[in-house]
C-alpha positions in Angstrom: 151.1 -138.4 40.2 149.6 -135.2 41.7 148.1 -134.3 38.3 146.4 -137.6 38.3 145.0 -137.4 41.8 143.5 -134.2 41.4 141.4 -135.7 38.2 137.5 -135.7 39.2 136.2 -139.0 37.9 132.8 -138.6 35.4 129.9 -140.7 36.2 128.7 -141.4 32.4 125.0 -141.6 33.9 125.4 -138.0 34.5 126.9 -136.8 31.3 125.1 -134.2 29.6 122.6 -134.0 32.3 121.4 -130.7 33.7 122.9 -129.9 37.2 120.6 -130.3 40.3 119.1 -126.7 41.2 120.4 -125.4 44.7 119.6 -122.5 47.0 122.6 -120.6 45.5 121.4 -121.5 41.8 117.8 -122.2 41.9 117.5 -122.0 38.2 120.4 -124.1 37.0 118.4 -126.4 35.2 116.4 -123.6 33.0 120.1 -121.9 32.4 121.4 -125.3 31.4 118.8 -126.1 28.7 118.5 -122.7 27.5 122.3 -122.7 26.9 122.1 -126.1 25.2 119.6 -124.7 22.6 121.4 -121.5 22.2 124.7 -123.1 21.7 123.4 -125.4 18.9 122.5 -122.3 16.9 124.9 -121.1 14.1 123.3 -117.6 13.8 124.6 -115.2 15.9 121.2 -113.1 16.0 119.3 -116.3 16.8 121.9 -117.1 19.5 121.0 -113.6 21.0 117.0 -114.3 20.9 117.7 -117.4 23.0 119.7 -115.1 25.6 117.1 -112.4 25.5 114.3 -115.0 25.8 116.0 -117.0 28.7 116.4 -113.5 30.8 112.8 -113.1 30.2 111.7 -116.4 31.1 113.9 -116.3 34.4 112.5 -112.9 35.3 108.9 -114.5 34.9 109.7 -117.7 37.1 111.2 -115.8 39.9 108.3 -113.2 39.8 105.6 -115.9 39.8 107.3 -118.7 41.7 110.1 -117.3 43.7 113.7 -118.5 43.9 112.8 -122.3 44.8 114.8 -124.5 43.3 113.3 -125.2 39.9 113.3 -128.7 38.4 112.5 -129.4 34.9 110.9 -132.7 35.3 108.5 -131.4 37.7 107.4 -128.1 36.3 107.3 -128.8 32.3 104.3 -131.3 31.5 102.3 -131.7 28.6 100.5 -128.3 29.6 103.4 -126.4 30.3 102.7 -123.8 27.5 99.2 -123.6 28.4 99.9 -122.5 31.8 102.6 -120.1 30.6 100.5 -118.5 28.2 97.9 -117.8 30.7 100.2 -116.3 33.5 101.7 -114.0 30.8 98.2 -113.0 29.8 97.3 -112.3 33.6 100.4 -110.2 34.1 99.3 -108.2 30.9 95.7 -107.8 32.2 96.9 -106.4 35.8 99.4 -104.3 34.0 102.4 -106.0 35.5 103.6 -106.9 31.8 104.4 -104.5 29.3 105.7 -105.8 26.0 104.6 -105.4 22.4 102.8 -108.6 20.6 106.0 -109.0 18.4 108.1 -109.4 21.5 106.1 -111.8 23.3 105.6 -113.7 20.2 109.3 -114.1 19.7 109.9 -115.1 23.6 107.0 -117.6 23.7 108.4 -119.3 20.3 111.9 -119.5 22.0 110.6 -121.0 25.2 108.4 -123.3 23.1 111.7 -124.7 21.4 113.6 -125.1 24.4 110.9 -127.1 25.8 111.0 -129.3 22.8 115.0 -129.5 23.6 114.2 -130.8 26.9 111.8 -133.3 25.3 114.6 -134.2 22.8 117.1 -134.9 25.9 114.3 -136.9 27.6 114.3 -134.7 30.7 110.6 -134.5 31.3 108.2 -137.0 32.3 105.7 -136.3 29.6 106.7 -137.4 25.7 104.8 -134.3 24.2 103.9 -130.5 25.2 100.7 -129.1 23.8 102.0 -127.2 20.8 100.2 -123.4 21.1 101.4 -120.2 19.9 101.5 -116.8 21.7 98.6 -115.6 19.3 96.0 -118.0 19.4 95.7 -121.8 20.4 96.5 -124.2 17.5 96.5 -121.1 15.3 97.4 -122.0 11.6 97.4 -119.7 8.6 97.7 -120.5 5.0 101.0 -118.8 5.4 102.6 -122.7 5.5 99.7 -124.4 4.2 100.0 -126.2 1.0 98.8 -124.8 -2.5 95.6 -126.0 -3.6 95.3 -127.3 -7.3 93.6 -124.0 -8.3 96.3 -121.7 -6.5 99.3 -124.0 -7.9 98.1 -123.9 -11.2 97.7 -120.0 -11.3 101.5 -119.8 -9.7 102.8 -122.5 -12.3 101.4 -120.2 -15.2 102.8 -117.1 -13.9 106.1 -118.4 -13.1 106.5 -120.5 -16.7 105.6 -116.8 -18.4 108.8 -115.4 -16.1 110.8 -118.2 -16.9 110.3 -117.7 -20.7 112.0 -114.4 -20.4 115.0 -115.9 -18.2 115.6 -119.0 -20.7 115.6 -116.0 -23.8 118.2 -114.4 -21.8 120.5 -117.6 -21.1 119.9 -118.2 -24.9 121.3 -114.8 -26.0 120.2 -112.2 -28.3 118.9 -113.1 -31.5 119.5 -110.3 -34.5 116.9 -109.4 -36.5 117.2 -110.1 -40.4 119.5 -107.3 -42.3 116.5 -105.8 -44.5 114.8 -105.1 -41.3 115.3 -101.7 -39.4 117.8 -98.5 -40.4 119.9 -96.0 -38.7 117.4 -94.0 -36.8 119.8 -90.8 -36.9 119.1 -90.8 -40.6 116.5 -88.5 -41.8 114.5 -88.4 -38.4 112.2 -85.7 -39.8 110.7 -88.1 -42.2 109.0 -89.6 -39.1 107.9 -93.1 -38.2 105.2 -93.3 -41.1 108.1 -93.3 -43.6 109.9 -95.5 -41.4 112.5 -93.5 -40.2 113.6 -92.2 -36.9 113.6 -93.7 -33.2 109.9 -94.3 -33.3 110.1 -97.4 -35.2 110.9 -100.3 -32.9 113.1 -102.0 -36.0 115.2 -99.0 -35.8 115.6 -99.1 -32.3 116.9 -102.8 -33.1 119.4 -101.6 -35.7 120.8 -99.3 -33.2 120.9 -101.9 -30.6 122.9 -104.2 -32.8 124.9 -101.8 -34.7 125.7 -99.0 -32.1 125.1 -100.5 -29.1 126.7 -103.8 -30.2 124.0 -106.0 -28.4 125.0 -104.5 -25.1 122.1 -103.1 -23.1 122.6 -100.0 -21.5 120.6 -98.0 -18.7 120.3 -94.1 -18.4 123.3 -93.2 -16.3 126.8 -92.1 -16.4 128.2 -91.0 -19.9 125.4 -93.4 -21.7 122.8 -90.9 -20.6 124.3 -88.2 -22.7 125.7 -90.4 -25.6 122.6 -92.2 -26.4 120.0 -89.8 -24.9 117.8 -89.9 -28.2 117.6 -93.8 -27.8 116.8 -93.7 -24.1 114.3 -91.2 -24.4 112.4 -92.9 -27.4 112.2 -96.1 -25.5 110.8 -94.2 -22.5 108.5 -92.1 -24.6 107.4 -94.5 -27.6 108.1 -97.9 -26.6 106.6 -98.8 -23.1 110.0 -98.2 -21.4 113.4 -99.2 -21.7 113.2 -102.8 -19.6 109.9 -103.5 -21.4 111.4 -102.8 -24.8 114.4 -105.1 -23.8 112.3 -107.9 -22.5 110.5 -108.0 -25.8 113.8 -108.7 -27.5 114.9 -111.2 -25.0 117.6 -108.7 -23.4 118.1 -108.1 -19.7 120.1 -104.7 -18.7 121.6 -106.7 -15.5 121.3 -110.2 -14.3 118.8 -109.0 -11.4 116.5 -110.9 -8.9 113.7 -111.0 -11.8 115.9 -113.3 -13.8 116.9 -115.4 -10.8 113.8 -115.6 -8.7 111.8 -117.5 -11.4 114.5 -120.4 -11.3 114.5 -120.3 -7.6 110.6 -120.8 -7.3 111.1 -123.8 -10.1 114.0 -125.7 -7.9 111.7 -124.9 -4.9 108.6 -126.7 -6.4 110.8 -129.8 -7.6 112.6 -130.2 -4.2 110.1 -129.0 -1.5 113.3 -127.6 0.4 113.0 -125.1 3.1 113.8 -121.7 1.5 116.7 -120.9 3.7 118.3 -124.2 2.5 117.3 -123.5 -1.2 119.2 -120.1 -0.8 122.3 -121.4 0.6 122.6 -124.1 -2.2 126.4 -124.1 -3.5 127.1 -124.3 -6.9 128.4 -128.0 -6.7 125.1 -129.0 -4.9 124.1 -131.4 -7.6 125.8 -134.9 -7.6 125.4 -137.3 -10.4 126.0 -140.7 -8.1 126.0 -141.0 -4.5 128.9 -143.5 -3.5 126.7 -145.7 -1.4 123.3 -145.6 -3.4 124.7 -144.8 -6.9 121.5 -142.2 -6.9 121.8 -138.7 -8.1 121.4 -136.4 -5.3 121.4 -132.8 -3.6 123.7 -131.5 -1.0 122.0 -128.8 0.9 122.4 -127.2 4.2 119.7 -127.2 7.0 119.2 -124.8 9.8 119.8 -125.8 13.3 121.9 -128.6 11.7 125.6 -129.4 11.7 127.0 -129.8 8.1 125.4 -130.6 4.6 122.5 -132.9 4.3 121.8 -135.0 1.0 118.4 -135.4 -1.0 118.4 -138.4 -3.2 116.5 -136.8 -6.3 114.7 -140.0 -7.6 112.6 -140.0 -4.2 110.6 -136.8 -5.7 109.7 -138.9 -9.0 106.4 -140.5 -9.1 106.3 -144.3 -9.0 105.9 -144.5 -12.9 108.7 -142.3 -13.5 111.3 -144.0 -11.5 113.8 -146.3 -13.2 113.0 -144.6 -16.5 113.9 -141.2 -17.4 114.2 -139.9 -13.7 112.3 -136.9 -14.7 112.6 -134.9 -11.5 116.2 -135.6 -11.5 116.7 -134.3 -15.2 114.6 -131.2 -14.2 116.7 -130.3 -11.2 119.7 -130.4 -13.0 118.5 -128.4 -15.8 117.4 -125.5 -13.3 120.9 -125.6 -11.8 122.7 -125.5 -15.1 120.9 -122.7 -16.2 121.3 -120.8 -13.0 125.3 -121.4 -13.7 124.9 -120.2 -17.3 122.9 -117.1 -16.4 125.2 -116.0 -13.2 128.6 -117.1 -15.0 129.4 -113.4 -16.0 128.5 -112.2 -12.2 131.0 -114.9 -10.8 133.7 -114.2 -13.2 133.5 -110.3 -11.9 134.1 -111.5 -8.3 137.8 -111.8 -7.0 139.1 -115.3 -6.5 138.1 -116.5 -3.1 135.2 -114.5 -2.7 132.5 -117.0 -0.8 129.7 -115.7 -3.6 131.6 -117.4 -6.3 130.5 -120.8 -4.8 126.9 -119.6 -4.1 124.2 -121.0 -6.4 121.6 -117.9 -6.2 123.6 -114.8 -6.5 122.1 -111.5 -8.4 123.1 -107.9 -9.7 121.7 -105.3 -7.4 119.8 -102.6 -9.3 118.9 -100.8 -6.1 120.2 -97.1 -5.0 122.3 -98.3 -2.2 124.1 -101.3 -3.7 123.9 -100.6 -7.8 125.7 -103.1 -9.8 126.8 -104.9 -6.9 126.8 -108.7 -6.9 124.7 -110.0 -3.8 123.2 -113.3 -2.5 119.4 -113.8 -2.9 117.7 -113.6 0.3 114.3 -114.0 1.3 113.5 -110.4 1.8 113.8 -110.3 -1.9 111.9 -113.3 -2.9 108.9 -111.9 -0.5 109.0 -108.8 -2.5 108.9 -110.8 -5.8 105.9 -112.9 -4.9 104.0 -110.1 -4.0 104.9 -108.3 -7.4 103.7 -111.5 -9.1 100.3 -111.4 -7.1 99.5 -108.1 -8.4 101.1 -108.7 -11.9 99.2 -111.8 -12.8 96.0 -110.7 -10.2 96.8 -114.4 -8.5 93.8 -115.5 -6.5 93.1 -118.0 -3.5 89.8 -120.3 -3.6 88.0 -117.7 -1.9 89.1 -115.1 -4.2 91.2 -113.2 -2.4 94.7 -112.1 -3.2 96.9 -115.3 -2.9 99.6 -115.7 -0.1 102.2 -116.4 -2.5 105.3 -117.2 -0.5 108.2 -119.9 -1.0 107.5 -121.6 2.2 104.3 -123.2 1.0 106.0 -125.1 -1.9 107.3 -127.4 1.0 104.0 -128.3 2.2 102.7 -128.6 -1.2 105.4 -131.3 -2.2 105.0 -133.2 0.8 101.1 -133.1 0.2 101.7 -134.5 -3.2 103.9 -137.3 -2.2 101.3 -138.4 0.3 98.3 -137.9 -1.9 100.1 -140.4 -4.2 100.1 -143.1 -1.4 104.0 -142.7 -1.2 105.9 -144.7 1.6 106.0 -142.8 5.0 109.9 -143.3 4.8 110.2 -141.4 1.4 108.1 -138.7 2.5 110.3 -138.7 5.9 113.6 -138.6 3.9 112.6 -135.6 1.4 110.9 -133.8 4.4 114.0 -134.0 6.7 111.9 -134.7 9.6 113.9 -136.2 12.6 111.6 -139.2 13.2 108.9 -141.0 11.3 106.5 -139.8 14.1 106.9 -136.4 12.9 106.1 -137.3 9.6 103.0 -139.2 10.9 102.0 -136.2 12.6 102.1 -133.8 9.6 99.9 -135.9 7.3 97.6 -136.3 10.4 97.6 -132.5 11.0 97.1 -131.7 7.4 94.5 -134.3 6.8 96.1 -135.2 3.4 94.4 -138.9 2.7 91.3 -138.3 0.8 89.1 -140.8 2.6 90.3 -139.9 5.8 89.3 -136.3 5.2 85.8 -137.3 4.3 85.7 -139.2 7.4 87.0 -136.4 9.6 84.8 -133.7 7.7 81.2 -136.2 8.1 82.2 -136.6 11.8 82.3 -132.7 12.2 79.4 -132.1 10.7 77.2 -134.9 12.8 79.0 -133.0 15.8 77.9 -129.9 14.9 74.4 -131.0 13.6 73.6 -133.0 16.8 74.8 -130.2 19.1 72.3 -127.8 17.5 69.6 -130.6 17.5 70.1 -130.9 21.2 69.7 -127.2 21.6 66.6 -126.9 19.8 65.2 -129.9 21.6 65.9 -128.2 25.1 64.4 -124.9 24.1 61.2 -126.7 22.9 58.4 -127.1 25.4 57.1 -131.0 25.4 54.2 -132.0 23.5 52.3 -135.2 22.8 54.6 -135.0 19.4 57.6 -133.8 20.8 59.4 -135.0 23.6 63.1 -134.0 24.7 65.9 -136.2 23.8 67.2 -138.0 26.7 71.2 -138.3 26.7 73.4 -141.3 27.9 76.4 -139.7 29.7 79.8 -140.7 28.4 83.5 -140.4 29.2 84.4 -138.0 26.3 80.7 -137.3 25.3 77.2 -137.7 25.5 75.1 -140.1 23.3 71.6 -140.4 22.1 71.5 -144.1 21.7 74.0 -146.3 23.2 72.3 -149.2 21.7 73.2 -148.2 18.2 77.0 -147.9 18.0 79.2 -146.9 14.8 79.5 -149.5 12.1 83.2 -149.9 13.3 81.9 -151.4 16.4 79.3 -153.4 15.0 82.0 -155.2 12.8 84.0 -156.1 15.7 84.2 -159.9 16.4 83.4 -159.0 20.3 80.1 -157.1 19.4 76.9 -158.4 21.0 74.0 -156.9 19.7 71.6 -155.3 22.0 74.5 -154.4 24.7 75.5 -151.1 25.4 78.3 -149.6 23.6 81.7 -149.0 25.9 84.0 -148.2 22.8 84.6 -144.6 24.1 87.7 -144.1 21.6 85.0 -144.1 18.6 82.7 -141.9 20.2 83.3 -139.2 18.1 82.7 -141.1 14.9 79.0 -142.1 16.1 76.0 -140.7 14.4 74.7 -140.3 18.0 77.4 -138.5 19.5 76.7 -135.0 21.3 79.6 -133.0 22.3 78.9 -130.0 24.7 81.2 -127.3 26.4 81.4 -129.5 29.5 83.2 -132.3 27.6 86.0 -130.0 26.2 88.5 -130.5 28.9 88.3 -134.2 28.7 88.6 -134.0 25.0 91.8 -131.6 25.4 93.3 -134.4 27.8 92.2 -137.2 25.2 94.1 -135.4 22.6 97.3 -134.8 24.7 97.4 -138.8 25.5 97.3 -139.4 21.7 99.9 -137.2 20.9 102.1 -138.6 23.9 101.2 -142.0 22.7 102.4 -141.2 19.1 105.5 -139.4 20.1 106.6 -142.3 22.4 106.0 -145.3 20.0 104.1 -144.7 16.5 105.1 -148.2 15.3 103.3 -150.1 18.3 100.1 -148.0 18.5 97.3 -150.0 17.7 94.7 -148.8 14.9 97.0 -145.6 14.2 95.0 -144.5 11.3 91.9 -144.1 13.8 94.0 -142.2 16.1 95.4 -140.0 13.1 91.5 -139.3 12.5 90.4 -138.6 16.1 93.4 -135.9 16.3 92.1 -134.2 13.3 88.6 -134.0 14.6 90.0 -133.0 18.0 92.2 -130.0 16.5 89.1 -128.8 14.7 87.0 -128.9 18.0 89.8 -127.3 19.9 90.6 -124.7 17.2 89.4 -121.3 17.7 89.3 -120.5 14.3 86.9 -123.1 13.1 85.3 -124.5 16.2 81.8 -124.1 17.0 82.8 -123.3 20.5 84.0 -120.0 21.5 87.6 -118.9 22.1 86.9 -118.5 25.8 85.1 -122.0 25.9 88.3 -123.3 24.3 90.6 -121.6 26.5 88.7 -122.6 29.8 88.9 -126.0 28.6 92.5 -126.3 27.6 93.0 -124.6 31.4 90.6 -127.2 33.1 92.3 -130.1 31.1 95.6 -129.6 33.3 94.0 -130.8 36.4 92.5 -134.1 34.8 93.9 -137.3 35.7 92.0 -140.2 33.8 92.7 -143.0 31.5 90.4 -142.2 28.4 91.8 -145.0 26.1 93.6 -148.0 27.7 94.8 -148.7 24.1 96.6 -145.7 24.1 98.7 -146.8 27.3 99.5 -150.3 25.6 100.8 -148.5 22.7 103.0 -146.2 24.7 104.5 -149.2 26.9 104.9 -151.8 24.3 
């Protein structure tokens, strides 16, 4: 009974919630949320990254705010990352913070993920935090962008060439006819012109078939001396040993150059994350799901517990589904080829070795692990991709060397599905997004809908043209023919003619010709819009409100496609890499936006609350 009396009752309302900070532990909530994020990581190295980032962030907060009780809900709003970046930059400028860009990028990324964790736990008053990076606001490079059609066609052609060799090796060596070639050791002095010696390729093949018994060798160990003439001739007269083997459809070892083309093929077919792809098991392909009856792929996803399932018919185009299940057959063929190719490697491993169950393994030819069976990793695939760019002179649309990597195949697969008009929930399933909101945001960010892309590009062109027109008008002295343009002041932008609204407004049932337009949510699409530096803070706040509404309740957001297009326009205006505004002007606007408290568009709040 004494034990029962000592039990503390648990308030379920407080379960899995952060503790209240106190004078003794002012950063209790910060430590709690950092630890929550860290504990969900499977990799020890990743856990350590969050541990170090926590220490860095706590030190920063104590330095800038003291040891006052720190409440997440009060401190982390939609502009929390923007403020943090400014605070860190200020410390760097005064010499108070000395850290490499690499270190700061890692810490900033970890803090951003922890803030997203707090959002997921519904601990904050905001539903979204401005997603900026340490390097540059809204920075995006082509490292994760989908491949263009031109880029993809080059890659697939190069990979097809590499795959031809892989499939030759899997098929096995085909001997030349008996009347071809002779023993190159006989009468070598008669020379190549007479058909004798190691200088004749057919004789080299005869030696390979009859002396080496079709087993490829390399110039190490006893082979170096025993078959010296064969090895020397291959190097001196036949373009190198491995090139000679390659022309015969033979490989000295099952190295990464044989395995990676199959990995690229599977990556292109499935769009899996590289880490998930490389961790596939030998039994990952299943012919029939017990619940759906569909063939599927078992894979692991970082930051998730256990295995996930990808239903392969979702990858087929509509006209292929229910017929040959083309993608399913291709995926099955790639996996079957991999298992055949690496069978000898698996058989050479001891029972119970975890590598026996891993799909992507290879035989190392490096000096530190020569002839050892190793798991394929991203470092190897990255190096292989760089070699392919040089070997096949792969170029991007600007004519520069192509940024060829595995990550971009994921974006490419999702892009293809979106451009086919596939259902959002199908794209979400393939992408493994946690919510449909994330999928909608992905499509909006990458502007995958062709008509939407034109609407956005036309709007951006008008904004730039009108801005230049206003600047030219202001700098020209008034004359009889030329009078300065008089602007009407609006909420998110100025207007050249409030009585000439966009066509969307004119088509509305409540539109009254001759009345001034008040549809501020369509200003950015209007032919009369004028966006100046002074409007940027409001536009940054407007962007945050749209993102918050999408994160909260995308299904009930009215005219969602218009807001997706609006986000694309705002992303371009607030991206220093493509905007006509300077990086300093954009950073100023983002900082000013933190103090703006206005309802730009009431419809957004209706969408949020429904």
